[in-house]
C-alpha positions as a printed Julia matrix, in Angstrom:
511×3 Matrix{Float64}:
 137.38  212.54  108.9
 139.1   215.21  111.01
 137.37  213.96  114.17
 138.63  210.43  113.43
 142.17  211.72  113.38
 141.99  213.63  116.65
 139.42  214.72  119.19
 141.27  218.02  119.45
 139.29  219.15  116.41
 136.39  219.64  118.84
 138.35  222.66  120.11
 138.91  224.1   116.64
 136.09  226.74  116.96
 137.66  227.93  120.23
 141.17  227.95  118.77
 140.06  229.96  115.73
 138.56  232.65  118.01
 141.38  232.58  120.58
 143.12  235.97  120.98
 146.56  235.91  119.41
 149.18  238.17  117.88
 148.52  238.4   114.13
 151.23  237.29  111.74
 152.68  239.95  109.44
 151.22  239.75  105.93
 154.48  240.58  104.21
 158.13  241.15  104.91
 158.89  242.89  108.21
 161.85  245.32  107.88
 164.9   244.59  109.99
 164.6   247.85  111.95
 161.0   247.03  112.87
 162.01  243.58  114.1
 164.85  245.02  116.12
 162.53  247.65  117.62
 159.95  245.07  118.76
 162.63  242.77  120.17
 164.33  245.58  122.1
 161.0   246.92  123.39
 159.97  243.49  124.72
 163.34  242.99  126.38
 163.16  246.38  128.12
 159.58  245.68  129.21
 160.67  242.29  130.56
 163.36  243.92  132.71
 160.81  246.46  133.99
 158.35  243.69  134.89
 161.02  241.83  136.89
 161.28  244.92  139.14
 157.52  245.15  139.81
 156.88  243.2   143.02
 153.64  241.34  143.66
 151.36  243.55  145.76
 150.42  242.06  149.1
 152.99  239.25  149.14
 154.41  238.28  152.52
 158.22  238.7   152.84
 158.62  235.15  154.16
 157.11  233.62  151.0
 159.2   230.9   149.32
 160.13  230.56  145.66
 159.37  226.97  144.65
 161.38  227.45  141.44
 164.41  228.93  143.2
 166.72  226.16  141.99
 165.38  226.4   138.43
 165.08  230.16  138.12
 167.73  230.3   135.36
 165.5   228.17  133.1
 162.09  229.38  134.24
 163.24  233.04  133.86
 161.22  235.79  135.53
 162.19  237.1   138.94
 161.26  235.71  142.33
 158.43  237.65  143.97
 157.81  239.83  140.91
 154.73  240.02  138.72
 156.55  237.7   136.29
 157.26  235.17  139.04
 156.01  232.3   136.84
 158.3   233.38  134.0
 158.16  231.14  130.95
 157.16  228.12  133.05
 153.56  227.85  131.74
 154.69  228.22  128.11
 157.32  225.5   128.36
 155.13  223.2   130.48
 152.29  223.4   127.96
 154.75  222.47  125.21
 156.04  219.51  127.26
 152.56  218.14  127.98
 151.45  218.39  124.38
 154.66  216.78  123.11
 154.33  213.89  125.55
 150.67  213.28  124.64
 151.29  213.44  120.9
 154.48  211.38  121.17
 152.65  208.69  123.15
 149.81  208.72  120.55
 147.28  209.67  123.23
 146.49  212.63  120.99
 146.54  211.48  117.39
 148.01  214.22  115.24
 150.16  213.98  112.13
 152.53  216.92  112.5
 153.58  216.56  108.87
 150.04  217.54  107.92
 149.61  221.33  107.73
 146.1   221.35  109.24
 147.08  219.06  112.13
 150.17  221.16  112.84
 148.09  224.35  112.92
 145.69  222.68  115.36
 148.64  221.56  117.51
 150.08  225.08  117.69
 146.67  226.65  118.32
 145.74  224.27  121.14
 149.12  224.9   122.75
 148.09  228.55  123.25
 144.92  227.43  125.04
 146.94  225.05  127.18
 149.32  227.85  128.2
 146.45  229.74  129.85
 145.39  226.58  131.69
 148.95  225.96  132.87
 149.23  229.52  134.2
 146.39  228.74  136.6
 147.74  225.23  137.33
 151.08  226.72  138.41
 149.75  229.87  140.08
 147.0   228.43  142.28
 149.07  225.72  144.04
 151.89  228.18  144.72
 149.58  230.81  146.22
 147.87  228.24  148.43
 151.22  226.66  149.25
 154.14  229.06  149.45
 153.29  232.52  148.04
 151.32  233.64  151.06
 149.53  237.02  151.34
 150.8   239.54  153.86
 148.85  239.96  157.14
 148.08  243.56  156.14
 146.35  242.51  152.9
 144.46  239.73  154.7
 143.22  242.2   157.32
 141.99  244.5   154.53
 140.12  242.06  152.28
 140.16  238.65  153.95
 142.24  235.53  153.28
 140.32  234.23  150.23
 140.25  237.53  148.34
 143.88  238.23  149.25
 144.97  234.98  147.6
 142.79  235.78  144.59
 144.48  239.18  144.2
 147.91  237.49  144.1
 146.69  234.88  141.6
 145.35  237.64  139.33
 148.71  239.43  139.41
 150.54  236.2   138.55
 148.06  235.53  135.73
 148.49  239.02  134.24
 152.29  238.81  134.42
 152.41  235.36  132.82
 150.04  236.42  130.02
 152.2   239.47  129.27
 155.26  237.2   129.02
 153.31  234.82  126.74
 152.18  237.63  124.45
 155.68  239.12  124.34
 157.06  235.72  123.34
 154.49  235.47  120.55
 155.17  239.05  119.47
 158.92  238.44  119.21
 158.49  235.16  117.3
 156.22  236.84  114.7
 157.41  240.46  114.57
 160.86  240.34  116.16
 164.12  238.4   116.01
 164.56  234.96  117.52
 162.43  233.53  120.31
 161.0   235.38  123.28
 161.39  232.34  125.55
 165.1   232.13  124.73
 165.59  235.89  124.99
 164.06  236.05  128.48
 166.21  233.15  129.67
 169.36  234.83  128.37
 168.36  238.16  129.94
 167.85  236.64  133.39
 170.99  234.48  133.32
 173.17  237.31  131.98
 172.01  239.53  134.83
 172.83  236.79  137.37
 176.27  236.1   135.86
 177.28  239.78  135.89
 176.06  240.13  139.49
 177.82  236.9   140.49
 181.11  238.13  139.05
 181.18  241.77  140.16
 178.89  242.24  143.19
 180.64  244.03  146.1
 177.71  243.43  148.43
 178.53  241.03  151.29
 177.15  237.5   151.35
 175.04  238.4   154.4
 173.82  241.91  153.69
 172.72  242.44  157.29
 176.33  242.24  158.49
 179.35  244.39  157.54
 182.14  243.17  155.24
 184.65  240.89  156.96
 186.79  237.85  156.08
 183.94  235.67  157.34
 181.39  237.73  155.36
 183.22  238.65  152.13
 181.73  240.17  148.95
 179.44  237.82  147.04
 180.99  238.42  143.58
 183.87  236.21  142.42
 186.3   239.0   141.54
 185.62  241.31  144.56
 185.64  238.26  146.85
 189.05  237.16  145.56
 190.52  240.68  145.8
 189.1   241.27  149.29
 190.24  237.97  150.83
 193.74  238.09  149.34
 194.2   241.65  150.63
 192.77  241.06  154.12
 194.2   237.62  154.95
 197.84  236.76  155.51
 199.54  233.94  153.62
 199.25  231.7   156.66
 195.53  232.38  156.94
 195.05  231.72  153.25
 196.88  228.39  153.44
 196.03  227.05  156.91
 192.72  228.71  157.85
 190.65  228.04  154.77
 191.32  231.24  152.85
 192.1   229.52  149.57
 189.17  227.18  150.15
 186.81  230.18  150.38
 188.27  231.69  147.21
 188.43  228.6   145.02
 185.76  226.18  146.28
 183.29  227.5   148.85
 180.05  229.15  147.65
 178.94  231.64  146.66
 180.7   232.2   143.32
 184.09  230.52  143.87
 186.83  230.75  141.26
 186.13  227.14  140.18
 182.6   228.2   139.23
 184.01  231.04  137.11
 186.35  228.59  135.36
 183.43  226.23  134.73
 181.44  229.07  133.21
 184.34  230.0   130.91
 184.85  226.38  129.8
 181.18  226.01  128.91
 181.28  229.3   127.0
 184.3   228.25  124.91
 182.98  224.75  124.21
 179.55  225.95  123.13
 181.1   228.56  120.82
 183.19  225.79  119.22
 180.26  223.36  118.95
 177.98  226.01  117.45
 180.54  226.7   114.71
 180.87  222.99  113.79
 178.64  221.81  110.97
 178.17  219.46  108.02
 177.67  221.34  104.74
 175.77  219.73  101.87
 176.78  221.04   98.42
 173.91  222.51   96.39
 173.6   223.58   92.77
 170.77  225.44   91.03
 168.77  223.22   88.72
 168.42  225.84   85.97
 171.12  228.45   86.48
 174.48  226.96   85.54
 177.27  227.89   87.92
 174.94  228.91   90.75
 176.15  226.89   93.73
 175.8   227.01   97.46
 175.89  224.94  100.63
 173.2   223.9   103.1
 174.67  223.87  106.65
 173.61  221.18  109.13
 174.87  222.22  112.55
 176.43  219.89  115.07
 174.04  221.55  117.58
 171.12  220.88  115.24
 168.46  220.65  117.95
 169.75  223.9   119.49
 169.11  224.34  123.24
 165.38  223.56  123.2
 165.77  219.97  124.58
 167.57  221.29  127.66
 164.91  223.97  128.25
 162.11  221.42  128.08
 163.87  218.83  130.24
 164.89  221.33  132.91
 161.34  222.73  133.0
 159.94  219.2   133.4
 162.2   218.6   136.4
 161.22  221.98  137.85
 157.55  220.99  137.73
 158.27  217.6   139.3
 160.06  219.41  142.12
 157.13  221.82  142.56
 154.55  219.05  142.9
 156.9   217.07  145.14
 157.1   220.02  147.56
 153.34  220.43  147.54
 152.74  216.73  148.21
 155.19  216.62  151.11
 154.41  219.91  152.85
 150.9   221.01  151.85
 149.0   218.0   150.49
 150.17  215.51  153.09
 146.57  214.4   153.77
 146.32  212.67  150.38
 146.43  208.87  150.85
 149.68  207.05  149.92
 151.42  209.92  148.08
 150.7   212.81  150.48
 153.69  213.48  152.74
 155.49  210.43  151.33
 159.24  210.78  151.91
 160.0   208.25  149.16
 158.66  210.72  146.55
 160.58  213.66  147.95
 161.48  214.88  151.44
 161.98  218.6   152.07
 163.33  220.33  155.18
 161.78  223.53  156.51
 162.7   226.57  154.42
 164.32  224.53  151.65
 163.14  224.12  148.05
 165.48  221.21  147.26
 164.73  217.58  148.22
 167.01  215.89  150.76
 165.7   212.34  150.26
 163.35  210.25  148.12
 163.11  209.73  144.37
 163.28  213.46  143.64
 166.62  213.68  145.45
 168.02  211.29  142.85
 166.59  213.51  140.1
 167.85  216.81  141.54
 170.89  218.44  140.01
 174.19  218.94  141.84
 175.49  222.49  142.02
 179.25  222.68  142.3
 182.06  220.44  143.51
 181.28  221.24  147.15
 177.81  219.65  146.82
 178.88  216.19  145.58
 182.62  215.53  145.06
 184.07  216.82  148.32
 181.33  215.21  150.48
 182.29  211.85  148.88
 186.01  212.17  149.74
 186.18  214.49  152.78
 184.14  213.92  155.98
 184.21  217.69  156.63
 181.67  218.16  153.81
 179.39  215.23  154.72
 176.61  217.64  155.7
 175.84  218.11  151.99
 174.91  214.4   151.8
 171.89  214.94  154.11
 172.43  211.6   155.8
 173.17  209.64  152.63
 176.22  207.48  152.03
 178.89  208.5   149.49
 177.88  205.63  147.18
 174.31  206.98  147.14
 175.62  210.33  145.92
 177.46  208.51  143.12
 174.24  206.69  142.23
 172.38  210.0   142.27
 174.82  211.53  139.75
 174.41  208.47  137.5
 170.59  208.44  137.64
 170.27  212.2   137.17
 172.65  212.2   134.2
 170.95  209.24  132.5
 167.42  210.61  132.9
 168.46  214.1   131.8
 170.26  212.93  128.64
 167.51  210.48  127.61
 164.9   213.2   128.16
 166.9   215.67  126.06
 167.07  213.17  123.19
 163.32  212.54  123.35
 162.43  216.24  123.33
 165.04  216.97  120.67
 163.63  214.41  118.23
 160.09  215.63  118.77
 161.05  219.3   118.49
 162.7   218.72  115.1
 159.52  217.13  113.75
 157.22  219.89  115.02
 159.29  222.81  113.71
 159.8   221.78  110.07
 163.43  220.8   110.62
 163.04  217.11  109.74
 164.37  215.53  106.51
 161.03  215.82  104.69
 160.5   219.52  105.51
 164.11  220.5   104.7
 163.93  218.58  101.39
 160.81  220.53  100.41
 162.47  223.81  101.35
 165.53  223.07   99.18
 163.31  221.87   96.32
 161.17  225.03   96.4
 164.29  227.21   96.23
 165.25  225.57   92.91
 168.39  223.99   94.34
 169.48  220.34   94.25
 172.39  218.18   95.41
 174.86  217.69   92.51
 174.85  214.1    91.2
 171.28  213.36   92.39
 167.94  213.62   90.62
 165.89  216.75   91.28
 163.32  214.89   93.37
 162.28  215.69   96.95
 162.22  211.97   97.77
 165.88  211.66   96.8
 166.72  214.77   98.82
 164.83  213.34  101.78
 166.87  210.1   101.65
 170.15  212.04  101.58
 169.08  214.3   104.47
 167.82  211.29  106.43
 171.42  210.11  106.65
 172.38  213.23  108.61
 169.45  214.92  110.36
 168.23  212.08  112.68
 171.82  211.32  113.76
 172.59  215.01  114.3
 169.37  215.43  116.3
 170.29  212.63  118.72
 173.94  213.69  118.91
 173.18  217.38  119.51
 170.47  216.64  122.09
 172.78  214.31  124.02
 175.64  216.81  123.72
 173.72  219.77  125.17
 172.5   217.48  127.96
 176.09  216.43  128.77
 177.28  220.04  128.72
 174.54  221.09  131.14
 175.39  218.21  133.48
 179.11  219.03  133.35
 178.48  222.67  134.23
 176.19  221.66  137.1
 178.9   219.37  138.48
 181.58  222.08  138.31
 179.29  224.94  139.39
 178.59  228.27  137.73
 178.83  231.95  138.57
 175.69  233.57  139.97
 174.09  230.22  140.9
 172.63  230.16  137.4
 173.12  226.37  136.97
 174.96  224.74  134.12
 171.75  224.61  132.15
 171.35  228.38  132.39
 174.91  229.14  131.24
 174.67  226.62  128.39
 171.38  228.08  127.22
 172.56  231.68  127.43
 175.72  231.14  125.38
 173.79  229.24  122.71
 170.99  231.82  122.69
 173.38  234.77  122.3
 175.21  233.05  119.43
 171.93  232.21  117.68
 170.65  235.74  118.22
 173.81  237.17  116.64
 173.39  234.85  113.66
 169.69  235.74  113.37
 170.56  239.42  113.29
 173.22  238.8   110.61
 170.71  236.74  108.62
 168.06  239.45  108.83
 170.56  242.08  107.69
 171.61  239.88  104.75
 167.99  239.4   103.67
 167.42  243.14  103.94
 170.35  243.77  101.61
 169.62  240.87   99.25
 165.84  240.28   98.98
 166.33  237.21   96.76
 167.55  235.36   99.87
 164.07  235.57  101.39
 162.66  233.21   98.79
 165.53  230.75   99.23
 165.15  230.72  103.01
 161.38  230.33  102.79
 160.57  233.71  104.34
 158.39  234.84  101.45
């Protein structure tokens, strides 16, 4: 019967023996959770400083434009970041959503199989992402090649990438079971926060090989503004592009800082908006409460998954154009994606229409001012407008798809929430104490909130990309970080409340 439902049950013996972090058998004290979370975060920062041994300095980072979402650090042992984890989740969601893999995620056994096979797929995706990069852009140094040969040198780099990615995967699993929040989200927030602080306060010049000067100002927004206003006269600021450098020109112009602040304030407001369903205890008279349904119900997961999908499309587009150009039809095909030497962003082809803008200087000013036409890479202004439209549509639709699927796979759908409320002994006043009735009431809100929240986070990410952000973190990165920090704060408050009032654990389904 199980094999009729899904052929994945053939992998069940492997999944059952697959190494994994064990779940705690009972309640984990708040201090223990905080200790594990802090330890993993410190270890993550240490790993980002450990460079890959034997890597050539001229190696390229294929995920440079998506580093805020992929996390990790370019050229470090955690170069792959959370990419394999998120990619495995995307692939499995697409296959199950398209009914290629037949699993009923409402069934407990099928859901356990789904989650177990995802761990196996993560290991496969580590190799799928590591091997093409090493044979494409992460090249070994001549010194390492002279010592062990080209083949073994590449193998050594692949092994380092594999070890780093597995450590990240295990830390994510450790945090989700023994810590607070999600490791994937925590690592994203850590990387983006570091980039934002550096982008705001760095006194290092844009070109570190040259001394500070008005043509080579500090890279950080605040030092750059202070330096240019103190070194340039009013005439130079007005007539020689001084204000343009401060407010518009990369890196880290004032407009990008304003965009970052706007996203921060809007996400804080959206996260605090919610619909609250009144609840009353079925047996204890006077015991009442409320079940909050957030406006941002799907959280930031849809944006993570969609941005990671686009990062992988960009990676394979680069490989096809530059390294696998001998493949018939698609190899070296400009209509898929054309890349110039030393660049990780497409300048033409279908992937150009799916690539995100990054600041006003990259799309708005090229459309209205000939001086910026170089950013169009030979395209017409109307093509840039079409690119913005296509990118926005695909991104928002993808966010909605991943949001709906995520809700169903994480017990946040109407049926699962109805069971949770029923098991806690609560009910909605004026309705029968029946999970089917609860499900009907919740079905009025949850599906609509899922679509609305998924589209909203997609729109916010697009808006921030259009305006630009501090530290080149992308709008997606800033959006994710603000949401993650808010959720982490709420998780900590929730854990502290459960520590003080153990009866809450039963209501929240922890015990």
